[in-house]
LOVOVEX-507085 format. One record per residue (C-alpha): x, y, z; residue in three letters. Coordinates in nm, 4 decimals. Layout:
# LOVOVEX-507085
R        xx        yy        zz  type
R         X         Y         Z   ALA
...
//
This chain:
# LOVOVEX-507085
R        xx        yy        zz  type
R   -7.0986   -0.4808   -0.1499   MET
R   -7.1342   -0.1029   -0.1398   ALA
R   -7.2107   -0.1051   -0.5129   GLN
R   -7.4914   -0.3580   -0.4624   ALA
R   -7.6451   -0.1282   -0.2014   ALA
R   -7.6261    0.1651   -0.4453   LYS
R   -7.7963   -0.0425   -0.7161   VAL
R   -8.0760   -0.1380   -0.4759   LEU
R   -8.1131    0.2243   -0.3661   GLN
R   -8.1444    0.3368   -0.7308   LEU
R   -8.4023    0.0623   -0.7952   PHE
R   -8.6134    0.1826   -0.5015   LYS
R   -8.5724    0.5489   -0.5984   THR
R   -8.6888    0.4778   -0.9539   LEU
R   -8.9985    0.3015   -0.8220   HIS
R   -9.0782    0.5857   -0.5794   ARG
R   -9.0393    0.8405   -0.8585   THR
R   -9.2600    0.6270   -1.0847   ARG
R   -9.5321    0.6294   -0.8176   GLN
R   -9.5185    1.0085   -0.7856   GLN
R   -9.4931    1.0903   -1.1560   VAL
R   -9.7652    0.8527   -1.2752   PHE
R   -9.9912    0.8776   -0.9697   LYS
R  -10.3478    0.7642   -1.0490   SER
R  -10.2534    0.6471   -1.4017   ASP
R  -10.2773    0.2695   -1.3675   VAL
R  -10.1517    0.1920   -1.7191   ARG
R   -9.8467    0.4186   -1.6943   ALA
R   -9.7659    0.2951   -1.3424   LEU
R   -9.7726   -0.0669   -1.4592   GLU
R   -9.5748    0.0012   -1.7778   ALA
R   -9.3058    0.1885   -1.5841   ALA
R   -9.2928   -0.0859   -1.3180   ARG
R   -9.2443   -0.3529   -1.5822   ILE
R   -8.9756   -0.1517   -1.7651   LYS
R   -8.7768   -0.0744   -1.4478   ILE
R   -8.7902   -0.4364   -1.3321   ASN
R   -8.7010   -0.5621   -1.6803   GLU
R   -8.3951   -0.3375   -1.7122   GLU
R   -8.2610   -0.4375   -1.3715   PHE
R   -8.3314   -0.8070   -1.4383   LYS
R   -8.1596   -0.7945   -1.7803   ASN
R   -7.8438   -0.6539   -1.6193   ASN
R   -7.8572   -0.8627   -1.3011   LYS
R   -7.5548   -1.0754   -1.3935   SER
R   -7.3336   -0.7797   -1.4902   GLU
R   -7.0025   -0.8005   -1.3014   THR
R   -6.7892   -0.5282   -1.4605   SER
R   -6.7705   -0.2357   -1.2145   PRO
R   -6.7266    0.0054   -1.5072   LYS
R   -7.0358   -0.1254   -1.6890   LYS
R   -7.2373   -0.1208   -1.3636   ILE
R   -7.1310    0.2417   -1.3113   GLU
R   -7.2493    0.3280   -1.6652   GLU
R   -7.5846    0.1563   -1.6050   LEU
R   -7.6218    0.3384   -1.2725   MET
R   -7.5603    0.6707   -1.4501   LYS
R   -7.8304    0.5879   -1.7063   ILE
R   -8.0721    0.4923   -1.4263   GLY
R   -7.9996    0.8143   -1.2365   SER
R   -8.0497    1.0194   -1.5520   ASP
R   -8.3826    0.8475   -1.6192   VAL
R   -8.4965    0.9156   -1.2619   GLU
R   -8.4015    1.2845   -1.2931   LEU
R   -8.5760    1.3117   -1.6299   LEU
R   -8.8947    1.1537   -1.4936   LEU
R   -8.8921    1.3754   -1.1846   ARG
R   -8.8217    1.7040   -1.3630   THR
R   -8.9739    1.6706   -1.7105   SER
R   -9.2817    1.4470   -1.7123   VAL
R   -9.6250    1.6056   -1.6744   ILE
R   -9.9438    1.4013   -1.6578   GLN
R  -10.2177    1.4744   -1.9055   GLY
R  -10.5806    1.3678   -1.8634   ILE
R  -10.8176    1.3356   -2.1589   HIS
R  -11.1175    1.5568   -2.0820   THR
R  -11.2820    1.4822   -2.4163   ASP
R  -11.1761    1.3427   -2.7548   HIS
R  -10.9885    1.6594   -2.8425   ASN
R  -10.8613    1.8063   -2.5136   THR
R  -10.5943    1.7248   -2.2569   LEU
R  -10.5802    1.8711   -1.9071   LYS
R  -10.2225    1.8963   -1.7781   LEU
R  -10.1650    1.8083   -1.4140   VAL
R   -9.8183    1.9315   -1.3094   PRO
R   -9.6782    1.8233   -0.9737   ARG
R   -9.5889    2.0937   -0.7204   LYS
R   -9.2154    2.0254   -0.7548   ASP
R   -9.2378    2.1103   -1.1271   LEU
R   -9.3915    2.4508   -1.0640   LEU
R   -9.0785    2.6546   -1.0049   VAL
R   -9.0033    3.0191   -1.0738   GLU
R   -8.9114    3.0866   -1.4305   ASN
R   -8.5657    3.2346   -1.4775   VAL
R   -8.6033    3.5498   -1.6888   PRO
R   -8.4190    3.5642   -2.0186   TYR
R   -8.1174    3.7936   -2.0225   CYS
R   -7.9963    3.9446   -2.3522   ASP
R   -7.6548    4.0326   -2.2137   ALA
R   -7.4938    3.7292   -2.0455   PRO
R   -7.2716    3.8029   -1.7500   THR
R   -6.8988    3.7374   -1.7765   GLN
R   -6.7656    3.4465   -1.5726   LYS
R   -6.4741    3.5345   -1.3490   GLN
//
């Protein structure tokens, strides 16, 4: 039963992330909603704990990718996009280092 709770938690997390990432983009919100629901529905009857674990890993990876890599773009005219990054994407850049440090 604990695994079912984890699956439900992932489902809810994916939908919350979808709402943040695609905020105010009705088409993207709907497409993501349909895709999330479809993937969970297609695998609803899966009983193998190993396969469920693999699917959960894929779902978690997708959620992380959406949260950390997707930036909204708004068409301002036929030739221009305005990028709208979320605050959690605007992090300090780590400076490049020519001489990597040795690991102990």
